[in-house]
KOLDO-169019 format. One record per residue: residue in one letter; y, x, z of N, C-alpha, C, O in turn. Coordinates in steps of 0.05 Angstrom, whole numbers. Layout:
% residues N
REC  res      nY      nX      nZ     caY     caX     caZ      cY      cX      cZ      oY      oX      oZ
REC    A       Y       X       Z       Y       X       Z       Y       X       Z       Y       X       Z
...
***
This chain:
% residues 265
REC  res      nY      nX      nZ     caY     caX     caZ      cY      cX      cZ      oY      oX      oZ
REC    M    -286     112     324    -269      89     318    -284      64     324    -308      62     319
REC    L    -270      44     334    -282      19     342    -271      -4     324    -247      -7     322
REC    T    -289     -20     313    -281     -44     299    -289     -68     315    -312     -70     326
REC    V    -271     -87     318    -276    -113     332    -273    -135     311    -251    -142     303
REC    A    -295    -145     302    -294    -163     279    -320    -179     276    -338    -176     293
REC    G    -321    -196     256    -345    -212     251    -364    -199     231    -357    -180     217
REC    S    -389    -209     231    -409    -198     213    -410    -214     187    -408    -238     187
REC    D    -412    -199     165    -416    -211     139    -445    -205     130    -452    -182     124
REC    S    -462    -225     130    -490    -221     123    -494    -210      95    -514    -197      90
REC    G    -475    -214      77    -477    -204      50    -469    -174      48    -473    -162      27
REC    G    -457    -163      70    -452    -135      71    -426    -125      57    -421    -101      56
REC    G    -410    -144      47    -386    -135      32    -361    -133      49    -343    -118      41
REC    A    -360    -148      71    -335    -149      87    -343    -146     116    -366    -140     123
REC    G    -323    -152     134    -329    -153     162    -339    -126     174    -333    -105     163
REC    I    -355    -129     195    -366    -105     209    -380     -86     190    -378     -62     192
REC    Q    -395     -98     171    -410     -81     152    -392     -64     135    -397     -40     131
REC    A    -370     -76     124    -351     -61     108    -337     -40     125    -333     -17     116
REC    D    -331     -47     150    -317     -28     168    -334      -3     173    -325      19     171
REC    L    -360      -8     180    -377      15     186    -382      32     161    -384      57     164
REC    K    -385      20     138    -389      35     113    -364      52     108    -366      76     100
REC    T    -341      41     112    -316      55     107    -314      79     126    -307     101     117
REC    M    -319      75     151    -318      97     171    -337     120     163    -329     143     164
REC    L    -361     112     156    -381     133     148    -371     148     124    -373     173     123
REC    A    -360     134     104    -350     147      80    -327     167      86    -324     187      72
REC    L    -312     161     107    -288     178     113    -293     198     135    -275     211     144
REC    G    -318     200     144    -325     220     163    -319     213     192    -314     231     208
REC    V    -318     188     198    -311     178     225    -336     164     236    -349     149     222
REC    H    -342     168     262    -364     154     275    -355     126     282    -336     121     296
REC    G    -369     107     271    -363      79     274    -378      65     297    -402      70     301
REC    M    -363      49     313    -375      33     334    -364       5     331    -344       0     317
REC    S    -378     -15     342    -371     -43     336    -373     -61     360    -390     -58     378
REC    V    -355     -81     360    -356    -104     377    -358    -129     359    -338    -135     345
REC    L    -380    -142     360    -384    -166     343    -371    -190     356    -376    -196     379
REC    T    -354    -204     341    -341    -228     351    -354    -254     341    -353    -275     354
REC    A    -366    -252     318    -378    -276     305    -399    -267     285    -398    -245     275
REC    V    -417    -286     279    -437    -281     258    -432    -302     236    -430    -325     242
REC    T    -432    -293     212    -429    -311     189    -454    -310     172    -466    -289     169
REC    A    -460    -333     160    -480    -334     138    -463    -334     113    -450    -353     106
REC    Q    -464    -312      98    -445    -307      77    -458    -292      54    -475    -275      58
REC    N    -450    -298      30    -459    -284       6    -437    -282     -14    -414    -286      -7
REC    S    -444    -276     -39    -423    -272     -59    -409    -298     -67    -388    -298     -80
REC    L    -420    -321     -59    -409    -347     -65    -391    -358     -44    -376    -377     -49
REC    G    -393    -347     -19    -376    -357       2    -390    -357      29    -411    -346      32
REC    V    -377    -370      48    -387    -371      76    -401    -398      79    -389    -419      77
REC    Q    -426    -397      86    -442    -421      90    -442    -430     119    -448    -454     125
REC    G    -435    -412     137    -435    -420     165    -424    -397     182    -425    -374     173
REC    A    -413    -403     206    -402    -383     223    -406    -392     252    -403    -415     259
REC    W    -414    -372     269    -420    -378     297    -406    -356     314    -412    -333     311
REC    E    -389    -365     332    -376    -347     350    -395    -336     371    -413    -350     380
REC    L    -390    -312     380    -404    -301     403    -389    -309     428    -364    -311     427
REC    P    -403    -312     450    -389    -318     475    -369    -296     483    -375    -272     477
REC    V    -347    -303     495    -328    -282     502    -340    -262     522    -331    -238     522
REC    D    -359    -270     538    -372    -250     556    -387    -229     540    -388    -206     548
REC    A    -398    -237     517    -412    -217     500    -392    -198     486    -398    -175     484
REC    V    -369    -209     478    -348    -193     466    -339    -172     487    -336    -148     481
REC    R    -333    -182     511    -323    -164     532    -344    -143     539    -337    -119     543
REC    A    -369    -150     541    -390    -131     549    -393    -109     528    -397     -86     534
REC    Q    -392    -117     502    -394     -97     481    -371     -77     482    -375     -53     480
REC    F    -347     -87     486    -323     -70     487    -325     -51     511    -321     -27     507
REC    R    -332     -61     534    -333     -44     558    -355     -23     555    -351       0     563
REC    A    -378     -30     543    -400     -11     540    -391      13     523    -397      35     530
REC    V    -376       7     502    -367      29     484    -344      45     497    -345      69     498
REC    V    -323      31     506    -299      45     515    -304      60     541    -294      82     544
REC    D    -319      49     560    -323      61     586    -341      86     584    -339     104     601
REC    D    -359      87     565    -377     110     562    -367     130     541    -364     153     547
REC    I    -362     120     517    -357     138     494    -327     142     491    -319     165     484
REC    G    -311     121     495    -283     123     489    -277     118     460    -295     118     443
REC    V    -251     114     454    -243     108     426    -218     124     419    -202     130     436
REC    Q    -216     131     393    -193     145     383    -177     127     364    -155     135     355
REC    A    -187     103     357    -173      83     342    -189      58     343    -213      58     346
REC    V    -175      35     340    -188       9     340    -177      -7     317    -153      -6     310
REC    K    -195     -22     305    -187     -41     284    -197     -69     291    -221     -71     298
REC    T    -180     -89     289    -190    -117     294    -190    -132     268    -173    -128     251
REC    G    -210    -149     265    -213    -166     241    -216    -195     249    -198    -206     262
REC    M    -238    -208     241    -242    -236     246    -245    -241     277    -263    -230     289
REC    L    -228    -257     288    -228    -264     316    -235    -293     321    -242    -301     343
REC    A    -233    -310     301    -243    -337     300    -229    -357     318    -220    -378     308
REC    S    -226    -352     344    -216    -372     362    -195    -361     381    -192    -337     383
REC    A    -180    -379     394    -160    -371     413    -173    -356     437    -162    -337     447
REC    A    -197    -366     445    -210    -353     468    -218    -324     462    -214    -306     478
REC    T    -229    -320     438    -237    -293     430    -212    -275     426    -212    -252     435
REC    A    -192    -286     412    -168    -270     407    -155    -262     434    -145    -240     436
REC    G    -154    -281     453    -142    -275     479    -158    -254     494    -147    -236     507
REC    T    -184    -256     493    -202    -236     506    -197    -208     494    -195    -189     509
REC    V    -196    -207     468    -192    -181     454    -164    -170     461    -161    -146     466
REC    A    -144    -187     462    -117    -178     470    -117    -166     498    -105    -145     503
REC    D    -131    -179     517    -133    -169     544    -146    -142     544    -137    -123     558
REC    L    -168    -139     529    -183    -113     529    -166     -91     516    -165     -69     527
REC    L    -153     -97     494    -136     -76     481    -112     -69     498    -103     -46     498
REC    G    -102     -88     513     -80     -82     531     -86     -62     552     -68     -50     564
REC    G    -111     -58     558    -119     -38     578    -123     -10     567    -128       8     582
REC    L    -121      -7     541    -124      20     529     -99      36     532     -77      25     536
REC    D    -101      62     531     -78      80     530     -62      73     505     -73      69     484
REC    R     -36      72     508     -19      65     486     -19      86     463     -10      81     441
REC    D     -31     110     469     -33     130     448     -56     124     429     -58     136     408
REC    V     -74     105     436     -96      97     419     -85      78     397     -76      56     404
REC    P     -85      86     372     -75      68     351     -92      43     347    -117      45     348
REC    V     -79      21     344     -93      -5     339     -83     -17     313     -59     -21     309
REC    V    -101     -22     295     -95     -35     269    -104     -63     271    -128     -69     275
REC    V     -86     -82     268     -92    -111     270     -92    -122     242     -71    -124     229
REC    D    -115    -130     232    -118    -144     207    -121    -174     214    -142    -182     222
REC    P    -100    -190     211    -100    -218     221    -116    -236     201    -104    -253     188
REC    V    -142    -232     200    -159    -245     181    -157    -275     185    -163    -286     206
REC    A    -150    -289     164    -147    -318     165    -167    -333     147    -178    -353     156
REC    V    -171    -323     123    -189    -336     104    -205    -314      90    -197    -291      88
REC    S    -229    -322      80    -246    -303      65    -236    -302      36    -218    -317      28
REC    K    -247    -283      21    -240    -280      -7    -245    -306     -22    -232    -311     -42
REC    H    -264    -323     -12    -270    -348     -26    -254    -371     -16    -258    -394     -25
REC    G    -236    -367       3    -219    -388      14    -230    -402      38    -219    -422      47
REC    D    -251    -391      51    -262    -403      75    -246    -394      99    -240    -371     102
REC    A    -239    -414     116    -223    -408     140    -239    -391     160    -262    -397     166
REC    L    -227    -370     170    -240    -352     189    -224    -349     215    -232    -335     233
REC    L    -201    -363     217    -185    -362     241    -176    -390     248    -162    -403     232
REC    G    -185    -401     271    -177    -427     279    -147    -430     283    -134    -411     291
REC    E    -137    -454     278    -108    -459     280     -98    -452     308     -76    -441     311
REC    E    -114    -458     328    -106    -454     356    -104    -424     362     -91    -416     382
REC    A    -117    -407     346    -117    -378     351     -92    -365     339     -86    -342     347
REC    V     -78    -378     321     -55    -365     308     -34    -357     329     -23    -335     328
REC    D     -28    -375     348      -8    -369     368     -16    -345     385       1    -329     393
REC    V     -42    -343     391     -51    -320     407     -48    -294     391     -39    -274     403
REC    V     -56    -294     366     -53    -270     350     -23    -262     348     -16    -239     351
REC    R      -6    -282     344      22    -278     341      35    -267     367      49    -247     367
REC    G      28    -281     389      42    -275     414      30    -253     431      44    -241     447
REC    R       4    -248     428      -9    -230     446     -22    -205     432     -24    -184     444
REC    L     -31    -209     407     -44    -187     393     -25    -170     377     -26    -145     378
REC    L      -7    -183     362      12    -167     346      29    -148     362      35    -126     353
REC    P      38    -155     387      53    -136     402      38    -111     410      50     -91     417
REC    L      11    -112     408      -5     -88     415     -11     -71     391     -22     -49     393
REC    A      -3     -80     367     -11     -67     342       6     -42     336      30     -44     337
REC    T      -7     -21     329       7       2     317      15      -6     289      37      -1     280
REC    V      -4     -18     274       1     -28     247     -12     -55     245     -36     -58     252
REC    A       2     -75     234      -9    -100     226     -11    -101     195       6     -90     182
REC    T     -33    -112     185     -38    -110     156     -42    -138     143     -64    -143     132
REC    P     -22    -156     145     -26    -182     133     -24    -183     103      -8    -168      91
REC    N     -40    -200      90     -35    -206      62     -14    -229      61      -5    -238      82
REC    L      -7    -238      38      15    -257      36       9    -284      48      26    -297      59
REC    D     -16    -293      45     -24    -318      58     -23    -316      88     -15    -335     101
REC    E     -31    -293      99     -30    -289     128      -1    -287     138       5    -296     160
REC    V      16    -275     122      45    -275     128      55    -303     132      69    -309     151
REC    T      48    -320     113      58    -348     114      46    -362     139      61    -377     153
REC    Q      21    -358     144       8    -371     168      21    -361     194      24    -377     212
REC    L      28    -336     195      39    -325     220      69    -330     223      78    -335     245
REC    T      84    -330     201     113    -331     203     126    -355     189     149    -362     195
REC    G     112    -368     171     124    -389     155     138    -379     130     147    -395     114
REC    V     140    -353     127     154    -341     104     135    -342      80     112    -333      81
REC    V     145    -353      58     130    -354      33     142    -333      14     166    -333       8
REC    V     125    -315       5     134    -292     -11     129    -297     -40     106    -303     -48
REC    A     150    -293     -56     147    -298     -85     152    -272    -101     144    -271    -125
REC    D     163    -252     -89     170    -228    -104     172    -204     -84     168    -208     -60
REC    E     178    -181     -95     180    -157     -77     202    -159     -57     200    -150     -35
REC    A     224    -172     -65     246    -176     -45     236    -193     -22     244    -188       1
REC    G     220    -212     -28     208    -229      -7     190    -214      12     187    -222      35
REC    M     178    -192       2     161    -176      19     177    -163      41     167    -159      64
REC    R     202    -156      35     220    -144      56     225    -165      78     225    -159     101
REC    V     230    -190      69     235    -212      88     210    -216     106     212    -219     130
REC    A     187    -215      93     162    -218     107     158    -196     127     149    -202     150
REC    A     164    -172     120     160    -149     138     178    -153     163     168    -149     185
REC    R     203    -161     159     220    -165     182     210    -187     200     211    -186     224
REC    A     199    -209     188     189    -231     203     165    -223     220     163    -231     243
REC    V     146    -208     209     123    -200     223     130    -180     245     120    -181     268
REC    L     149    -161     239     157    -142     259     171    -156     283     171    -145     305
REC    G     181    -179     278     193    -194     300     174    -202     322     182    -208     344
REC    Y     148    -200     316     128    -206     337     118    -182     351     100    -184     368
REC    G     129    -158     345     123    -135     361     107    -112     352     106     -92     366
REC    P      93    -114     328      78     -89     320      98     -67     314     121     -71     307
REC    R      88     -42     317     105     -19     311     111     -16     281     133     -10     273
REC    W      90     -22     265      92     -21     236      79     -46     225      61     -58     238
REC    V      87     -53     201      73     -74     186      68     -65     158      86     -53     145
REC    L      44     -69     148      38     -64     120      34     -91     106      13    -104     110
REC    V      53    -100      91      52    -125      77      38    -120      50      48    -105      33
REC    K      15    -133      46      -2    -128      22       7    -148       0       5    -172       4
REC    G      15    -137     -22      26    -153     -43       8    -159     -66      17    -167     -88
REC    G     -18    -156     -62     -37    -160     -84     -38    -188     -95     -47    -192    -117
REC    H     -29    -207     -79     -30    -235     -88      -2    -246     -95       2    -270     -94
REC    L      17    -229    -101      43    -238    -110      39    -256    -135      22    -251    -151
REC    P      55    -278    -137      53    -295    -160      57    -279    -186      76    -264    -189
REC    G      38    -283    -204      39    -269    -230      31    -240    -228      34    -225    -248
REC    A      20    -232    -205      13    -203    -202      -7    -194    -222      -7    -171    -230
REC    E     -25    -212    -230     -46    -204    -248     -36    -195    -275     -50    -182    -291
REC    R     -10    -202    -281       2    -193    -307      14    -166    -305      23    -155    -325
REC    H      15    -154    -281      27    -128    -277       6    -106    -276     -16    -111    -268
REC    A      15     -82    -284      -4     -59    -284      -9     -48    -257     -28     -33    -253
REC    E       9     -54    -238       6     -43    -211       5     -64    -189      16     -86    -192
REC    A      -9     -57    -168      -9     -73    -143       9     -58    -124       9     -33    -122
REC    V      25     -73    -108      45     -61     -91      42     -70     -62      37     -94     -57
REC    D      45     -52     -43      45     -58     -15      71     -46      -3      81     -26     -13
REC    L      80     -58      19     104     -49      33      98     -42      62      87     -59      76
REC    L     104     -17      70     102      -9      98     129      -6     110     147       6      98
REC    S     133     -19     133     159     -18     146     156     -17     176     138     -28     188
REC    D     175      -3     189     177      -4     218     204     -16     227     211     -14     251
REC    G     218     -28     208     244     -40     214     267     -21     209     290     -30     207
REC    R     262       5     208     283      24     203     279      38     176     298      43     161
REC    T     254      44     169     247      57     144     226      40     130     211      25     142
REC    E     225      43     104     204      29      89     193      48      67     207      65      57
REC    R     168      43      61     155      58      40     139      38      23     125      20      33
REC    W     141      42      -3     127      25     -22     103      42     -33     106      65     -40
REC    Y      80      29     -34      56      41     -45      47      26     -69      42       2     -68
REC    R      44      40     -91      36      27    -116      10      39    -126       6      64    -125
REC    A      -7      22    -136     -33      32    -146     -40      16    -171     -32      -7    -174
REC    P     -56      28    -189     -64      13    -213     -79     -13    -206     -95     -13    -187
REC    R     -74     -33    -222     -89     -58    -218    -112     -59    -239    -107     -55    -263
REC    Y    -136     -63    -229    -160     -62    -246    -169     -90    -253    -167    -108    -236
REC    A    -178     -93    -277    -189    -119    -286    -218    -122    -276    -237    -123    -292
REC    N    -220    -123    -250    -247    -124    -237    -245    -146    -215    -231    -142    -196
REC    R    -261    -167    -219    -259    -189    -199    -277    -184    -175    -276    -199    -156
REC    H    -292    -162    -175    -310    -157    -153    -295    -141    -131    -297    -116    -129
REC    T    -280    -156    -115    -262    -144     -95    -267    -155     -67    -249    -153     -50
REC    H    -291    -165     -62    -297    -175     -35    -296    -153     -15    -308    -131     -19
REC    G    -281    -157       7    -279    -137      28    -255    -119      27    -254     -99      42
REC    T    -237    -123       8    -214    -104       6    -197    -103      31    -189     -81      39
REC    G    -191    -126      43    -174    -125      67    -187    -111      90    -174     -95     103
REC    C    -212    -117      95    -227    -104     117    -228     -74     112    -225     -57     130
REC    T    -234     -67      87    -237     -39      80    -211     -23      83    -211      -1      93
REC    L    -189     -35      74    -163     -22      77    -156     -17     106    -148       5     114
REC    A    -159     -38     123    -152     -36     151    -170     -15     165    -160       1     181
REC    S    -196     -14     158    -214       5     170    -208      33     161    -209      52     176
REC    A    -201      36     135    -194      63     125    -168      73     139    -166      96     146
REC    L    -149      55     142    -124      62     155    -129      71     184    -119      92     193
REC    A    -145      56     199    -152      63     226    -167      89     227    -164     105     246
REC    S    -185      93     208    -200     118     207    -182     142     204    -185     163     217
REC    Y    -163     140     186    -145     163     181    -126     167     205    -118     189     211
REC    L    -119     145     220    -104     149     244    -121     163     266    -111     180     280
REC    A    -147     156     267    -165     169     286    -167     199     279    -171     215     298
REC    L    -165     206     254    -167     234     245    -141     249     250    -140     273     245
REC    G    -120     235     260     -96     249     268     -72     247     249     -52     259     255
REC    H     -74     232     228     -52     229     209     -31     209     220     -38     191     236
REC    D      -6     212     212      14     193     220      11     168     203      -4     168     184
REC    V      26     147     210      21     121     197      27     122     167      10     113     152
REC    P      50     132     158      55     132     129      34     148     113      25     139      92
REC    A      25     171     124       5     187     110     -22     172     110     -36     172      90
REC    A     -29     160     133     -54     146     136     -56     123     116     -77     117     104
REC    V     -33     109     113     -33      87      93     -37      97      65     -52      85      50
REC    G     -24     119      58     -28     131      31     -57     139      26     -67     133       5
REC    Y     -69     152      45     -97     160      42    -115     135      40    -134     134      24
REC    A    -110     115      57    -126      91      57    -124      76      31    -144      66      20
REC    K    -100      75      20     -95      62      -6    -111      76     -28    -122      62     -45
REC    E    -112     102     -28    -126     116     -48    -156     111     -46    -170     108     -66
REC    Y    -166     110     -22    -195     104     -18    -201      76     -28    -221      72     -42
REC    V    -185      57     -22    -190      29     -30    -186      27     -60    -200      11     -73
REC    R    -167      41     -72    -164      40    -101    -190      47    -115    -199      33    -133
REC    G    -202      69    -106    -227      77    -118    -249      58    -113    -266      53    -131
REC    A    -250      46     -89    -270      26     -83    -268       1    -100    -288     -11    -107
REC    I    -243      -7    -106    -239     -31    -123    -247     -24    -151    -260     -40    -165
REC    E    -238      -1    -161    -245       7    -188    -276       7    -192    -285       0    -214
REC    A    -290      15    -172    -320      17    -174    -334      -8    -164    -359      -9    -163
REC    G    -319     -29    -157    -332     -54    -147    -352     -64    -167    -349     -61    -191
REC    F    -374     -76    -157    -396     -83    -174    -406    -111    -170    -403    -122    -148
REC    P    -419    -123    -190    -429    -150    -187    -453    -151    -168    -471    -133    -169
REC    L    -453    -170    -151    -475    -174    -132    -478    -204    -127    -459    -217    -119
REC    G    -501    -215    -133    -505    -243    -131    -492    -257    -154    -486    -246    -175
REC    A    -486    -283    -150    -475    -300    -172    -445    -303    -170    -434    -317    -187
REC    G    -432    -292    -150    -404    -296    -146    -387    -271    -147    -390    -255    -166
REC    I    -370    -267    -127    -353    -244    -125    -367    -221    -110    -375    -224     -87
REC    G    -370    -199    -124    -384    -176    -113    -365    -160     -95    -341    -165     -94
REC    P    -376    -140     -81    -360    -124     -63    -348     -99     -76    -355     -91     -98
REC    V    -328     -88     -62    -318     -62     -70    -340     -42     -63    -358     -47     -47
REC    D    -339     -18     -75    -359       2     -71    -350      22     -50    -334      40     -57
REC    H    -360      20     -26    -351      37      -4    -360      66      -8    -348      85       3
REC    G    -381      70     -24    -392      97     -28    -384     109     -54    -397     127     -64
REC    W    -361     100     -66    -354     109     -93    -350     139     -95    -356     150    -116
REC    R    -341     152     -74    -336     180     -75    -362     196     -78    -363     218     -89
REC    T    -384     185     -67    -409     200     -69    -421     198     -97    -439     213    -104
REC    R    -411     179    -113    -421     176    -140    -402     187    -161    -410     190    -185
REC    T    -378     193    -153    -359     204    -173    -352     233    -169    -339     245    -186
REC    G    -361     244    -146    -354     271    -140    -326     275    -130    -317     297    -124
***
């Protein structure tokens, strides 16, 4: 499986979280680095894009020699990078599942997607996606839809599907007042059918990397041959355990525990 994303020097999100997730799920992880961040538990102190030639060369090196059975995209940073990645993914066999995590901001609120890149993600990347996995802030950035409740998640799903992904997983963890509820809820839809996924909500603030981890787990299960609804269910269970086991690291928000299964049996 191939991840196309940015580096998190603190190890909780981005390429590092993706590779840890793949290893935990028994998938061989490969990477295309799009950007380097100086990042820790307190936030992003700096970010530097890689040249598009470097992005293209990494992709070609992996795909032309090894091949891929699934791809996940994360932080793309700019219109130039997003466009380059869209061109590269467009050349893959359509049987290769692509999970697009339209990363816009970090857990700490730091912008990770330039305004000029939103149109490229919307118009060129989402149509290539087997599954798009936006959170509610990303839904608003992509579509203008503001979600206040579960009914609004249905509206959000239709709006995102309008840009062409085969499926959309709308993540409802940030619903207004969600912290008062015992469960976190996500909605998977392809425009014809929908499935709701509910998981216990834990009183644990150490959740850095949840979005990257979920998208990578989903792509990993697709690479292993599961269909989309089943892959989402398995990915949700993996992330549930990782959130429950999330641990303090540094002075701020710690990461989820990608290796929780090795410690719980």
